[in-house]
N, C-alpha and C positions, 0 to 999 in steps of 0.2 A: 585334205588341203582346203576344200571348200568350206568345211566346218570351221577351221581356224580363221579363214578370211572373213566368214560371216560373223564370228565372235568379235573380231577387231572392229568391223563396221558397227555392230551393236553397241560396243562400248563407246565409240566415238559419237554415236547418236543418242547416248543416254541422257546427256544434258546439253542445253543450249550453249553456244560458244560465248564465253566471256573471258577475256585474255589478260595476261599480265606477263611482263618480262622479268628476267633475272639479271641482276647486276653482277659483275665479276667479283670473285672473292677478294678480300682485303689482302694487303701485302703481308699482314700478320700470318694469314693462312698459307700464303705462298712460302714463307720462311719455314713453316712447319712441314709442308709437303717436301720441300727441298732437303731438310734434315732427315726426313723419313726415307727419301731416296738414297742418301748417303749411308744411312744405317742399314738398309735392307738390300741395296744394290738393285732395286726395282724402279723403273720409270713409270710403272702403271699404278695409279692411285684411284682406280674406279670405285673400290669399296669405300674409301674415305669420302670421295665426292658424292656417292650415293647417300651416305649418312648425312652429310652437310645439306644436300638437296632436300631430303625429307624434313630436316629441321627448318630450312628456309620456307618450305611450303606449309609447314605446321609449326609455327614458332612456339617456344616454351613459355608458358605463362608463369612469370616469377611469383605471382600471388598464389599459385596452386601449390601450397606447401605439402600436400599429400602425395605429390608426384615426385619421382626422382629422375625425370627425363634429363635434367640439366647435367647429371653425372655421365651422360653419354658423351659429352664433350671431354676429350682426353686431358684437358688442362685444368679442369675444375675438380677440386678435392671435396671430400665429404665434409670437412671442417668449414670450407667456404660456404657450402650449401647450408650448413647449420647456422652460420652467421646471418645469412639472408633470412632464414626462418625465424631466428631470434629477433631480428629487426622488425619483421612483419608482426610478430606476436606482441612486441612492445609498442609499436607505432601504428599498427593497422596496415591494411593493404596499401601497396605502393600506388602512387598516382602517376609516376613518370619513371622511365627507365634510368634517368639521370640521378635518381636517388642512390644508385649503386656506387656512385663516387663517394658517398658518405661512409661506406662500409670498409672496415679493415680487411686486409687480405686480398683486395682487388686492385691490382696496379693497372696502369694505362694499357700495357700490352694485353693483359687478360681481358679487360673491357673491350678493347678493339676487336679481339677475336670473338667475343661473346655477343656483341651488339647485334649482328645480323640475325641471330637465331633466337632471340628472346623478345617478349612483349609484356605489357602490363595491362591486364583486363580484370574486371570483376570475376570472382569465382562463382560459378553456378553449380547448384546441386545436380548430381548425376540423375538423368532421367532414364526410365526404362527404354530399351531399344525398341523402336517401332518402325516398320517399313515405310510408313508415310513420312516420318521425320527424316529418315535416311535419304529418301528421294527428294524431299523438299529442301533440305539444308546441306546435302552433300555437295562437294566441289570436286571437279575433275581437272586433270592437267595432262597435257600431251607434249612430249619432246620428240622430234624426229629430225634426222639429219643425214647428210652424205659427206664422204671424204674421198679425195682422189690424189694420188701422188704421181709425179712426173720426173723423169721418163719412166717407161715401163721396165720392170725387172726382167731378168733373163728367163724366169719361169713362165712369163706370158709369151715371150717371143718363141720359145721352143715348145709351147703348148703343154708344159708340165702342169701349170696352174690352169684348171679347166674353166674357171669362172672369170668374171670381169674384174678389173682392178679397183672397182668402186666399193667402198665400205658404206653400208646403209644400216640404219637402226631406228627403232621407235621405242618409246616408253610411255604407256598410259597408266595413270594412277588416279583412283577415285578415293576421296577421304570424307568421312563424316566425323567432324570434330577430331578427337583423338580416340574414337571408339571403333571405327571400321576403316580398313584400308584394303582396297582391291587393286592389284597391279598386274599388268600384262606387258611384256616387252619382247622384242625380237632384234636379232643382231646378225648381220652378215659381214664377215671379214673380207678384206681384199683377196681376190683370187678364188673365192668360193662361189659355187653356182647358186642360182635363184630360180625356183619353180621348175627345175629340170635336173636331170642327172642325179648326182648324189644328194641333192636337196630338193626333192619334189614338193615338199610342204612349204616352200618359200624360204623364209629365213633359216639359216643353219642352226641357230640357237634361239629357243623360246624360254622365257622365264615367266612365272605366274605365281601368285599367292593371294589368299584371302586371310586377313588378320582381323580378329575381333577382340576388343578389350572390354572388361567390366560388364560381363553378361551373366548376371546371377552369381553362382559360385565360380564361374570361369573368369579368372583374372586376365588371361590371354590365351587365345587359340589361333594357330596358324595351320592352314591346309594348303598344300602346294610346296613351293620351294622355300626352305627356311634355314636359319642358322641357330645354333645353340651356343650360348656363352655363359659358362658357370665358373664361379670362384676366380682364381687367378690365371686360368687357362691351362692348367697342368693336366687335368683329366679330360675335359671336353670343351673345346672352343674352336669354332670355325667362323669364317668371315673376317672382317677387318679387326686386327689386334693392335691396339695402341702400343707404341713403344715408349720407353722412358725418356722423355725429353726434359723433364725437371722433377723435382722432389714430389710434386703433387701426383704425377702420373706413374710413380712406382707402384701405387695401389690401383688395381683395375676394378671398375664397376661392371660386373657381369650382368648383362641385360636379360639373360635367360633366353626366352623364346622370342625370336624376331624374324621378320621376313627377309629373304635373301636379296642381295643387290640385283638390280635390273640387268646389268651387263656381265655378271659373273658367270663364267662358263665352266668353272671347276670349284669343288670344295663345298658346295651347298648340299643340303639334305632335301629329300622329296617325299612327302607323306603328310603326317599329322603330328602335331605337338600341342599339348594342352597344359596350362598352368592353373591348377585348381586350388582355391582357398579353402582350407580345411577348418578354419577357426582357431583362435588362440595363438595366432602368429604362425601356424603351420601351413606349408604349401606342398603339394604333390604335383610333379611334372612328369607324366609318362610321354614317351615319344616313339615313333616308328618311322623308318625311312626305307624306301625302295627306289634305287636310282641306278641308271646305266652309265658307267664310266667309260671314257676312252682309255685304251691301253695299247701297249706295243707288245708284239709277239713275234718270235722268229719263225722261219718256215719249218724248223724241226718240231715245233709245237703242234703242227697239223697232223690229224689222224688220216686214215685211208678214205674217210668220207669228206675231207676238206674242212673239218671243224677243228678249231683251236682247242687243245686240251689244257693249256696253261698259258699264262702271260708273263712277260719279263718285267714290266713296270707299268704304273699308271701314267697316262699321257695327260699333261696338264696345260699344254699350250693353247688348245682350243681351235687350232687351225685345221681345216679340212679342204685344202686347196688342190692337192694333187691326188692321184689314185692311191699312193702310199698313205697319205694322211687320212683320206676318207676311209681307208680300210681299218683304221684304228678306232673309228667312231663306234660307241656303244658295244665294245668288245667284251666288257666285263660288267657283271651285275653285282651290285652291293646291297646288302640289307643290314640295317642297324636298328636295334631295339633296346630300350632301357628306360631308366627313370631317375628322377632326383627327388629327394625329400629335404626340405629345409625349414628351419625355424628362425624367426628374427623378431627383434624388438628395436626400438630406436638406437640402441647401442651395439647390440650383438647380433651377428648372423652366423648360423652354423648350417652346413649342408653336406649331404652325401650323394654321390652320383655313381651309377654303375650302368654298363651297357655291354652288349655283345655285338660282334661284327662278323658277317658271313659274306664270302664271295662265291660265285658259282664256278670259279676256276682258281686253282692255286696261283699265287704270285711267286715266281722264282727269279729273283734278280740275278744278273750276271755276277759271278763271284770275283771280287777283288779283295786284296788283303785288308783294305780299309773299311769294307762294308760287311764284315763277317757277322755283325749283330743286326743287320737289317731285317725288317719284317719279311717273313717267308711263310707261305702256306695260304689256307683259305679261311681260317678262323682266328678271331682275336677277342680278347676280353680286357676291360679296363674298369677300375673302381677307385674312388678317391673320396677324401673328406677335406673340407675347407672351412675356414672361419675368419671372421673379421670383427674386431672389437675396438670401439672408440670410447675413450674416457677423457673428457675435457679436451686438452690439446694434444693428446697422444692417440695414435691409431696403430693397432697391431693387426697383422693379417698373415695367413699362411695356408698351405695346401700340401697334402700328402697323398700320393697316388701309386697305384699298382697297375701295370699294363704289360701284356705279352701276347705273342702269337702262340696259338694252342697246338699247332702241328709240328713244332720243333722243340727239342729239349735244349735248354740253355744253361750255362754255368752262371751262378750268381743269382741274386734276387732282383727281379725287374721292377724296381721302385724308383720314385723320384719325389723330391720334396723341396719346398721353398718357404721361407719365412721372412717377414720384414716389419719395420716400424717406421712411422713418420712422426716427427716431433715438431710441433709449431711452437717455437720458443717465444716468439712475439710476432707482431704483424709484419716484421721485415725479415725474419729469419725462419727458415724451415729446413729441417734435416731429415733425410730418408736413408735407411740402411736395410739392405736385403741380402739374404744368404740363399744359395741354391745348390742342390746336389742331385744330379740326374745320373742314374746308373748307366753304364755302357750297354746293358741288356734291356733297358726300358724301351718298349716298342709300342708306341702310341701314334697312330696315323693322324689323330685329331687333337694333339696337344699343341698349344701355341703360347706358352709362357715366355717370359723374358729370358734371354740367353744369347750366347755368341754363336752357337751352331744353328744350322738350318732346321734341325730337329732337336727336341728336348731330350738329348741323349748324350752320354759320355762327357759330362761337364760338371765342374764344381766352381763356384764363384762367390765373391763378395763385392757388392756394389754400394757405393756411398754417393749421395747427391745432396748438395747444400745450395739452397736459394737464399740470397741475402741482398739487402739494399745498403749500399755504401754511402759515404758523404758525397755531396754534389749530385744526389739523386741518381746514382749509378746502380742499376739492377744487375746482379750477377747470378750465374748458375755454374757451379763447379762440380764435376763428376769424376769419380775414380772407380774403375772396374778391374778387379784382379780375378783371373780365372785359370783353371787347370784342366787339361784333357787327359784322363788316366790311361786311355788306350789310343791307338792310332786312328786317324781320321783322314778325310780327303786332303791329299797333298802333304800330309804329315804322317809318315809311317813309323811313328814312335810316340810315346807320351810326350806332351809338350805343355807349355804355359804361355800366358800373354797378359798384357795389362793395357788398359785404355785410360787416358786422361783427357779431359776437355774443359774449357773455360768459355763461357758466353757472357757477354756484357752488352748492355744497351743503356742509352741515356736520351731522354726527351729534352730537347732544348727549345723551350717555349712550346707553343701549340702547333708549330709547323715543321719542326726539324726533329729528326731522330737518327742516331748513329748506332749501328750494331757491329760488334766485333766478336769473332769466334776463332778459337784455336783448339785443335784436337791432335792427339798423339797416340797412335796405336802400335804396340810392340808385340811381335809374335814370332812364330817359327814356320818354316816350310821346307819341303824336300829340295835338294840340290845335288848336282853331280859335279865331280871334280876329275878333270882329265879323263883317264881311262878306267876309273873306279867302277866296279861292277855293282856297287850298292849305293843307295842314297845316303847323303849326310844331311844333317839339319843345319840350316843357316838362319840367323836372326834377321828379322825384317822390321823396319820402322816406317810407318805411314804418317806423315804430318800434313795437316790441312790448315790453311789460314783463310779467313773470310771477313770481308768488311762491306757494310751496306749503309748508304746514306739515303734517307728518305726525306724529301722536301716537298711539302705542300705549298707550292708557290702562290696559289690563289684558290678560291673556291672552285675554279674550273680546271686547274692544271696541277698535276702531281708528277714529280720527277724522282726516280729511284736509280741510284748508281750502285752497281755490284762490282766487287773485285775479289777474285779467288785465286788461290795458289795451292799446289800440292807437291810434296816431295816423297818419293818412295826409295828408300835405301836398304841395302842388304849386304851381307858379308862377301858374297862371291860373284855378284853381278854389278853392272854399272847402275849408278843412281839415275832415277827417272824424275823429271820435273814436269809440271803442268801449271798453266795459268789461264785465266779467263777474265775478261772485263765486259760489262754489259751496261747499257743505258736504257731504262724503261721510261716511257712517256705515257701518261694517262690524261686524257682531255675529255671533260664532260661539260658541254655547253649548258648554261643555265637558262637559255631561252628555249621555248617550246617548239620553235620551228625546226630545230635540228635535234631531236631527242635520241642522240647516238653517243655512246661512250667509245672513245678511240683509245685502244691500248696497243702500244707498239714497243719493239725492242730492236736494238742493234748491238751485236756482241762479237767479240774476237776471242779466239781460244788457240792454245798451243799446248797439247798434252802429248809428249813424245812417247809415252809408254802406257799400256793399258792399266797398269797398277797405279798410275798417277792421273787417272781419269777424273773428271769433275762433273758435277750435276748442277743444273740451274732450272728451277721450277718455272714453268711458263703459264701465263694467264690466258688459257684457251677458252673454248666453249664447254658447255656442260657435257660430261662424259668424253671430252676430248682434251683434257688437261694433262697433268702429269709433269714429268721433268725431262729435260734434254740431257742425255749423256754426251759429254764433250770429250772425244778421244781423237787425236790427230791434230791437224793444223788447219785453221780456216776461219770462217765467219758465219754467223747465223742471224737472220732477221725475220721478223714476223709482224703482221698488223692484224689486229682483231677489232671488229666493229660489233658492238652490242646495241641493238635497237631497243629503246626503252620508251616507246610511244605512250601508251596509256595502259589501263587495266584490261586491255583486250588482246593484245598481241605482243610478242617479243621474238627476238631472233638474233642471229649473228652470222657474220662472215669472217673467215680467217684465211689469210694467205701467208705462207711461210717459205723461206728460201735458205738453203744451206750450201755453202761452198767450201770445198776442201782443196787446199793448195799443195798437199803432199801426196796425192794419189791421182790416178787416171780413171779409176772405177770406184764405185761406192758399194760396200757390202761384199758378200761372198756367196758362192753357190748359186742357187736359183733366185736368191734375193739381190743379186748383183745388178746394178744399173750402170749403163755406160756414161762416161764423162764424170766430171767432178762437181756437178751441180745437181741439186735435188729440190723440187718444188712440191708443195702440198697445198690443196685448197679444200676448205670445209665450209659447209652451208648448213644452218640449223634454224628450225622454227620451233618456238615455244608458245604454248597456248594454255590459258586458264579458262575453265568452264564454270560459269557462275551458278550458284544454287537456284533452283526453280523458284524459291520463295522470293528472291530479289527481283524476279521478272514478272511477278503477278500471277503465277500459276497456282 
């Protein structure tokens, strides 16, 4: 423990303190996070926020046409980046970011989301890495904060949760240009102990990595916690996986080797991964990971010495508040080793990935009729090939993969494949078509390609997406997704099918007004019972969602955003569920320096009578404290966030939120239940930027 605390102190003392604040994300990004929550059902967007934070701290230089970092943003296509590079080749390096308005393919919405993460600077030749330059020109940043909710949950009152109800975290990052990144972070969830009991080393979770770019033949190397993102995500992809929000994002840009997110408690690898440039467009990426995972195991898995011989499932929640949860920590050891070889030129990229997976204990999931094909055993293997080809305004991409558990014999071939094409018909019309076919026996714990299931398994589908600009400058995105599940799945004990339709439209009215409209319709099947029947029957379900947003920049200081949402869930054998929510956001940023604070507040009302008609509203919180609010039940929700934006020395924020439910006497269930129908939370955060030594005369 003393060693870890000493390392933290050393990192904080590495550079003198020079500070800078961070402004809240734009309403464009809030819309994206909100749609992502509706698509995935998750209110946690830490991985996405980590990506955006790194790009805020190290903006993308648009003049650096040799880099593809801009493709990390999920709404920028390869063709759009080609347009930027062609403009620079013809007219020379950009002098201002506002030259982007001259380029085809970049509408107002794309530029609004892009603007905080890019800059325009002269491109310098790469210099050899020298320790003196790293220490003189490197910059550090620190984010630390606490959060507390009131009243206390039942788990604290009956001593089930053994720690304090305070959440605490820190994230330190040191960057030298885009060449070196060193990160250390710690996180303690509410209810977890700190410096005693189950967490004698302080924080319950630590994350760390060292990333080096462009060091001789090493294009990129990561030691510590890292993620791997290859192809379209079908063979190997962990960390944040962009979902298809428009035609541009149907194709994914695999970053390859990257550092893991600061607050991620599950899914990362731990070890070493290296991207080696072999010459002639060839790259070789070997990797190895050794990590201890949390897992659940029943008492019958204990042997006579009190050691678990097998586990039932991998535990992904990351909570270690109670004795039961703490007993799941580091119960399973995982090793992963493999490599990737790829060749690319400006038009074509072809790659092959293969790896093996070993656990120190077999995984034996509890058997249900719907999880017959789940991963079982202690060994697995995966291998796949992927390709992406772009010619003028057409981009073709695809991936074919084989993956299975080695300790069990399965019927059928464990393969999965997907292919797609994007057609840029003109500056105002873009069409994307993708096909997918994932075998029921495809067993890959680290696949994260697009699909309707939580795992890339037991699914066939066709998806079409069309972006277009209509008369009156109305921008639209229309999507249709048809899919079929050849075998039973969770809550559907027979083959089934479904289809999704969605339409999004927005229009900028002048420079201060914007209206967004959205409608989606999801049709599927689920199990149902009829009277005294002993077997399930299938019933058809329809989930419809409507959304409208009016964004008004009343002045240079004041911005108002109004949200209205509704949902309807209908089915054959049960009553129809309805839900609605309205919210008013106010953002006020004084232009005078005596009060350098941005005020962001919201007042909302909601009434969602059933869980299937729940609604999501993204909230503009503090860094690593954002995400979306799931609105289920009847009540109101208010919050106020203050972002301090003083100078380039210090930043921070304070957030207070209140939720009231009028349809219940207690909030939550089990040990998380709180008395009464009101819930408060308070968050405090400090953000620090540390200036390079060279700017301070050292």
